[in-house]
C-alpha positions in Angstrom: 22.7 -181.5 -42.3 24.4 -178.5 -40.6 25.1 -177.5 -37.4 21.6 -176.9 -35.0 21.4 -173.5 -34.0 19.3 -172.1 -31.2 19.0 -168.6 -30.4 17.5 -167.6 -26.9 17.5 -164.8 -24.1 19.6 -165.1 -21.1 22.1 -163.3 -18.8 25.2 -163.5 -17.3 26.3 -160.5 -14.9 25.4 -161.0 -11.5 23.9 -158.4 -9.0 23.5 -159.2 -5.2 21.7 -157.0 -3.3 21.7 -153.2 -3.9 24.7 -152.5 -6.1 24.5 -150.6 -9.3 26.7 -151.1 -12.1 28.6 -147.8 -13.1 29.7 -147.0 -16.3 30.5 -148.5 -19.6 32.9 -151.2 -19.9 35.4 -149.1 -22.3 35.1 -146.2 -19.6 35.8 -148.4 -16.5 38.8 -147.7 -14.5 40.5 -150.3 -12.6 38.8 -151.6 -9.7 39.6 -149.8 -6.5 37.6 -151.0 -3.2 37.0 -149.1 0.0 36.3 -150.4 3.5 34.1 -148.5 6.1 33.4 -149.4 9.5 35.2 -152.4 9.7 35.6 -154.3 12.8 37.5 -157.5 12.9 36.9 -160.3 15.4 38.6 -161.1 18.2 40.4 -164.1 17.1 41.7 -162.1 13.6 45.5 -161.0 13.7 46.4 -159.1 11.3 49.9 -159.1 10.2 51.2 -155.8 7.8 52.6 -156.1 4.5 55.8 -155.2 5.9 56.3 -158.3 8.3 55.0 -160.3 5.6 57.6 -159.0 3.2 60.2 -159.3 5.6 59.8 -162.8 6.9 57.5 -164.9 4.8 60.0 -167.7 3.2 57.5 -170.1 1.6 54.2 -171.6 1.3 53.5 -175.3 1.4 50.5 -176.7 -1.0 49.0 -177.8 2.2 48.6 -174.3 3.2 51.5 -174.3 5.6 53.4 -171.0 5.9 56.8 -170.8 6.7 58.4 -167.7 8.4 61.8 -166.5 9.3 60.9 -165.9 13.0 57.8 -165.0 15.0 58.3 -161.4 14.3 55.7 -158.4 15.4 52.0 -160.1 15.4 53.0 -163.4 14.0 54.0 -164.0 17.8 50.3 -164.0 18.7 49.2 -166.9 16.6 47.9 -169.8 18.1 45.4 -172.6 17.2 42.1 -171.0 16.5 43.3 -167.6 15.6 42.7 -166.1 11.8 45.7 -164.8 10.3 45.0 -161.9 8.5 47.8 -161.2 5.7 47.1 -157.8 4.9 45.8 -157.3 1.3 46.8 -161.1 0.4 45.0 -163.9 2.4 42.8 -165.0 5.3 43.3 -168.3 6.9 42.5 -170.1 10.2 45.6 -171.4 12.0 45.5 -175.1 12.8 48.6 -175.3 14.4 52.0 -173.8 15.4 55.7 -175.6 14.9 59.0 -174.0 15.4 61.7 -175.7 13.7 65.2 -174.7 13.5 64.2 -171.4 14.5 61.7 -170.9 11.9 57.9 -170.3 12.6 55.4 -172.7 10.8 51.8 -171.9 10.5 49.7 -174.8 9.5 46.1 -173.1 8.3 42.9 -173.7 6.3 41.0 -171.4 4.6 39.0 -168.6 6.9 35.2 -167.6 6.3 34.5 -163.7 5.8 32.5 -163.6 9.0 35.6 -165.4 10.7 37.8 -162.2 9.8 35.3 -158.8 10.5 32.1 -159.0 12.8 30.8 -155.7 11.2 31.8 -153.2 8.2 31.4 -153.1 4.6 33.5 -153.4 1.6 32.5 -152.0 -1.9 34.7 -151.8 -5.1 34.0 -150.9 -8.6 36.1 -151.1 -11.8 37.5 -153.5 -14.4 39.7 -156.2 -14.1 43.3 -156.6 -15.8 43.9 -159.9 -16.2 47.4 -159.6 -17.2 47.6 -158.7 -13.3 45.7 -161.9 -12.3 47.2 -165.0 -10.7 46.9 -168.8 -10.6 45.5 -170.0 -7.5 44.9 -173.6 -6.5 43.0 -175.8 -3.8 45.2 -176.7 -0.8 45.6 -180.2 -0.7 45.6 -182.4 2.5 48.5 -182.4 4.5 48.8 -186.4 4.4 48.9 -186.2 0.3 52.8 -185.5 0.5 55.5 -184.1 2.3 55.3 -180.2 2.2 57.3 -178.5 -0.4 57.9 -174.9 0.2 57.6 -172.6 -2.7 59.0 -169.0 -2.3 56.2 -166.7 -2.0 55.1 -164.2 -5.1 52.8 -161.5 -5.4 50.0 -161.1 -3.9 52.0 -162.0 -1.0 55.0 -160.2 -1.8 56.2 -157.9 -4.8 53.8 -156.5 -7.6 51.6 -158.1 -10.4 51.8 -159.8 -12.6 52.9 -162.7 -10.6 55.5 -165.1 -11.9 55.3 -169.1 -13.1 53.9 -167.8 -16.5 55.3 -169.3 -19.8 55.8 -167.3 -22.7 53.5 -167.8 -25.8 53.4 -166.4 -29.0 50.0 -164.8 -27.9 51.3 -163.4 -24.9 51.7 -164.5 -21.3 49.9 -167.5 -20.1 48.9 -169.4 -16.8 49.4 -173.1 -17.5 48.5 -175.8 -14.9 48.0 -179.5 -14.9 47.4 -182.2 -12.3 44.9 -185.0 -11.4 42.5 -185.2 -8.2 41.0 -188.9 -7.9 40.0 -190.4 -11.2 40.2 -187.2 -12.9 43.0 -185.0 -14.6 43.7 -181.8 -16.2 45.9 -179.7 -17.9 44.4 -175.8 -18.9 46.0 -172.6 -20.5 44.7 -169.1 -19.5 46.2 -166.4 -21.9 44.8 -162.6 -21.2 44.1 -161.4 -24.7 42.9 -158.2 -23.5 42.7 -156.5 -20.2 39.3 -157.3 -19.6 39.4 -161.1 -21.8 40.6 -164.4 -20.6 41.0 -167.1 -23.3 41.1 -170.6 -22.1 42.1 -174.1 -23.6 42.7 -177.6 -22.5 41.6 -180.7 -21.5 39.7 -182.5 -18.5 39.9 -186.2 -18.2 38.1 -189.0 -16.5 40.4 -191.7 -15.5 43.6 -189.9 -16.2 46.1 -191.6 -18.4 43.4 -193.6 -20.3 42.0 -191.2 -23.3 44.1 -188.6 -22.4 47.6 -190.0 -22.6 47.7 -193.6 -23.5 44.6 -194.8 -25.8 41.4 -196.1 -24.7 41.6 -197.7 -21.4 39.9 -201.5 -20.4 36.9 -199.6 -18.6 35.4 -196.4 -19.1 37.3 -193.0 -19.8 36.3 -189.7 -21.2 38.0 -186.9 -22.5 36.6 -183.1 -22.8 38.1 -180.5 -24.7 37.5 -177.0 -23.9 37.9 -173.5 -25.5 37.1 -170.2 -25.2 36.9 -167.0 -23.5 35.4 -164.5 -20.7 35.4 -160.9 -21.0 34.2 -159.1 -18.3 33.4 -155.0 -18.7 33.5 -154.4 -15.3 32.7 -155.6 -11.8 31.1 -153.5 -8.7 29.4 -154.5 -5.2 29.4 -154.6 -1.8 29.5 -156.9 1.2 28.1 -155.6 4.9 28.5 -157.6 8.1 26.8 -157.0 11.1 26.6 -158.7 14.2 28.8 -161.4 13.0 26.7 -162.1 9.6 26.3 -161.1 6.4 23.3 -158.7 6.0 23.3 -157.5 2.5 25.5 -158.1 -0.2 25.9 -156.8 -3.9 27.9 -157.4 -6.6 27.7 -156.8 -10.2 29.1 -158.2 -13.5 28.4 -155.9 -16.4 28.9 -156.8 -20.1 29.9 -160.4 -19.7 30.5 -162.2 -22.9 31.5 -165.6 -22.9 32.4 -168.6 -25.4 32.6 -172.2 -24.7 33.8 -174.7 -27.6 33.1 -178.3 -26.0 33.9 -181.8 -27.4 34.2 -184.8 -26.0 35.3 -188.4 -26.4 34.0 -191.3 -24.4 35.3 -194.6 -24.7 35.1 -198.3 -23.3 37.1 -200.9 -23.9 36.5 -204.6 -23.0 36.5 -204.4 -19.3 33.5 -203.7 -16.9 32.1 -200.3 -17.1 32.4 -198.9 -13.8 32.3 -195.6 -12.2 29.6 -194.7 -15.1 28.2 -192.0 -12.6 31.2 -190.1 -10.9 30.8 -187.0 -8.9 30.6 -183.5 -10.3 34.3 -182.6 -10.8 35.7 -179.2 -9.9 39.0 -178.2 -11.4 41.0 -177.5 -8.1 42.4 -174.4 -9.7 41.5 -170.8 -10.8 42.4 -167.6 -11.7 42.3 -164.7 -9.1 42.2 -161.0 -9.7 42.9 -158.8 -6.9 40.6 -156.3 -5.5 42.6 -154.3 -3.4 42.2 -153.6 0.1 43.2 -154.7 3.6 40.4 -157.9 3.7 41.6 -160.1 0.7 38.6 -160.1 -1.6 39.3 -161.7 -5.5 37.5 -161.8 -8.4 37.7 -165.7 -9.2 37.1 -167.7 -12.3 36.3 -171.3 -12.1 35.3 -174.2 -13.9 33.6 -177.8 -13.5 32.4 -180.9 -15.1 29.7 -183.4 -14.6 29.5 -187.1 -16.4 26.8 -189.5 -16.7 28.5 -192.7 -18.7 25.7 -195.3 -19.9 27.9 -197.0 -22.6 26.7 -200.6 -22.6 28.8 -201.9 -25.3 32.1 -202.8 -25.2 34.5 -201.1 -27.3 32.7 -198.3 -28.0 33.5 -195.0 -28.8 31.3 -191.7 -28.5 31.9 -188.2 -29.9 29.9 -185.3 -29.4 30.0 -181.7 -28.5 28.6 -178.1 -28.2 29.2 -174.4 -29.3 28.0 -171.7 -26.8 28.1 -167.9 -27.0 26.7 -165.6 -24.5 26.4 -162.0 -23.4 24.3 -160.1 -21.3 22.8 -159.1 -17.4 21.4 -161.5 -15.1 20.8 -160.5 -11.3 20.5 -162.4 -7.9 19.8 -160.6 -4.7 20.7 -161.3 -1.2 19.2 -159.7 2.0 19.6 -161.7 5.2 18.7 -164.9 4.6 16.3 -164.4 1.6 17.9 -164.7 -2.0 16.0 -163.8 -5.2 17.3 -163.9 -9.0 16.0 -162.4 -12.1 17.3 -162.3 -15.7 17.0 -159.2 -18.4 17.2 -160.0 -21.8 20.3 -160.9 -23.1 21.5 -163.2 -26.3 22.4 -166.9 -25.6 23.3 -169.0 -28.8 24.0 -172.7 -29.3 25.3 -175.0 -32.1 25.7 -179.0 -31.7 28.5 -180.4 -33.0 28.2 -184.0 -34.4 29.3 -186.1 -37.3 26.9 -184.9 -39.9 28.8 -181.1 -40.2 32.2 -182.8 -39.4 32.4 -181.3 -35.8 33.1 -184.3 -34.1 34.0 -187.9 -35.7 31.5 -190.6 -35.7 30.0 -192.5 -32.6 30.6 -196.3 -32.8 28.4 -198.5 -30.5 27.2 -201.6 -31.0 24.5 -201.5 -28.2 22.3 -198.5 -27.7 24.6 -196.2 -25.0 24.0 -192.8 -23.6 26.0 -190.1 -22.2 25.5 -187.0 -20.2 28.4 -184.0 -20.5 27.9 -181.0 -18.6 30.7 -178.3 -18.5 30.6 -175.2 -15.8 32.2 -172.3 -17.8 32.5 -169.8 -16.9 31.9 -169.6 -13.0 32.9 -166.1 -12.2 32.3 -164.6 -9.0 34.1 -162.9 -5.9 35.4 -165.1 -2.9 37.6 -164.4 0.0 41.4 -165.3 -0.1 43.7 -167.4 -2.1 41.9 -170.8 -3.1 39.6 -171.7 -5.7 37.3 -173.2 -3.3 36.3 -170.3 -1.1 33.6 -168.3 -3.1 31.1 -165.6 -2.0 28.8 -165.2 -4.6 28.8 -166.2 -8.3 27.3 -166.2 -11.6 27.7 -169.4 -14.0 27.0 -170.9 -17.3 26.2 -174.2 -17.5 26.3 -176.5 -21.1 24.9 -179.6 -21.1 24.6 -182.4 -24.0 22.7 -185.7 -23.5 23.8 -187.9 -26.1 21.9 -191.4 -27.2 23.8 -193.3 -29.6 22.1 -196.3 -31.4 23.1 -200.0 -31.4 25.0 -200.5 -34.8 23.6 -204.0 -34.7 20.0 -202.5 -34.8 21.3 -200.8 -38.1 21.1 -197.1 -36.3 24.8 -196.5 -35.8 23.5 -192.6 -35.4 22.8 -190.2 -32.4 20.2 -188.1 -31.1 20.9 -185.2 -28.5 19.3 -183.2 -25.5 20.5 -179.9 -25.1 20.2 -178.0 -21.8 21.8 -174.4 -21.2 21.0 -172.5 -18.0 22.3 -169.3 -16.9 22.2 -169.1 -12.7 23.8 -167.3 -9.9 24.3 -168.1 -6.3 25.7 -167.8 -2.8 28.3 -170.0 -1.8 29.4 -171.0 2.1 31.2 -167.9 2.8 27.8 -166.2 3.4 26.7 -168.3 6.4 23.0 -168.0 5.3 22.3 -171.1 7.9 20.6 -171.2 10.9 22.5 -170.0 13.7 25.1 -168.4 11.1 26.3 -172.2 10.0 28.2 -171.9 6.8 25.9 -173.2 3.8 25.5 -172.2 0.4 22.2 -171.1 -0.8 20.4 -173.0 -3.7 21.4 -171.8 -7.1 18.9 -169.7 -8.7 18.3 -170.7 -12.5 18.0 -167.4 -13.9 17.3 -168.7 -17.6 17.1 -172.6 -19.1 17.2 -173.4 -22.7 16.5 -177.0 -24.0 16.1 -178.1 -27.2 16.4 -181.6 -28.8 18.0 -182.4 -32.3 19.3 -185.7 -34.0 21.7 -187.0 -36.8 19.9 -187.0 -40.6 17.7 -190.1 -40.6 17.5 -190.9 -37.1 14.6 -190.6 -35.0 15.0 -188.5 -31.7 15.1 -190.7 -28.8 
């Protein structure tokens, strides 16, 4: 039995509010922006590009900035102020220190309404991912001693940023690391100005399946390859009275491909951590939308695992291949968020042992897993951090796999597939009562579910 294929209609471009998509992707110019009627909050201190270029020495992973001295507007910084590095970043000052004549500014990410109290930002055009940067979530100050890295674009210099490995297919962004029980190693490669290829691995219990063979307890490895191609982005954000009153963002002609395979294993130990929290990879790809206020087009990914492996010495293999293209809409006016989809296509194929897509699964007793991958998650956000979004569109591919027990004579699998296209507004918008910073519930714009199974096996 070959791959089971579905074809549905969905949408994967985001439009928030009244913004209109402009022109065909092939005709789109590079992204440009406009800022009108902007009023900064009383606590915003703007540091111009010249001061940053002359004085910024380094940036630590915990969000600490080191300057040569408190030159110009840097002298006005104090706890509670917002340090707006013109066109580069926006952060809230937690504390100030002076060490050997150098100025140390300890920070955390800022919210848009902490930067501006009124004004409108609009933008339109096509991204050029060869000029994007790799961004990471700041780590807690207690995680390790601060090690300052020399500033690069967008703080100083011109795009493209350094820290790229040269490959046969072109310049790439590569990153690896761990967070809690998860590890990751991902490479992003621009294959055209608007297309970004991705490949890599996300592991549960880093160093088990990912590196040193099956662990004693539960472990998992998710392999991801694919691409995202963005024809054009346009939109705007309006702030009035310290709140976001209207926003518009559109991503036109968004095409994405995700080829996902996974291996879930259990050794002879206890099946602990069978329901880990959603893991959001603490890095992303940011593309600068030019302007004084640092707004970026952001690409991110996340995974969710539920591991009900009841049998010891079990190994479960599975996967899904998804292609999508189209346009979706989510609208925000004040505290009201609505969404809709217009007919675009999504196709999906289950990868299993019957067609050679993955190896056979082995489990003495019935077992089940759920593997969900959010790729792409594409939207806009403020400043350089992978967790500082404003609005987004995403595609989530989820596979629920049940493996029959070999003891019962049924060493085969059945599958429940759920593919959803959605969009939403994140904490930056501040939709809560009294302007509290909370995210809106995600809008499911289209959802398609289907079931299939290995030949000769019943659907469980």
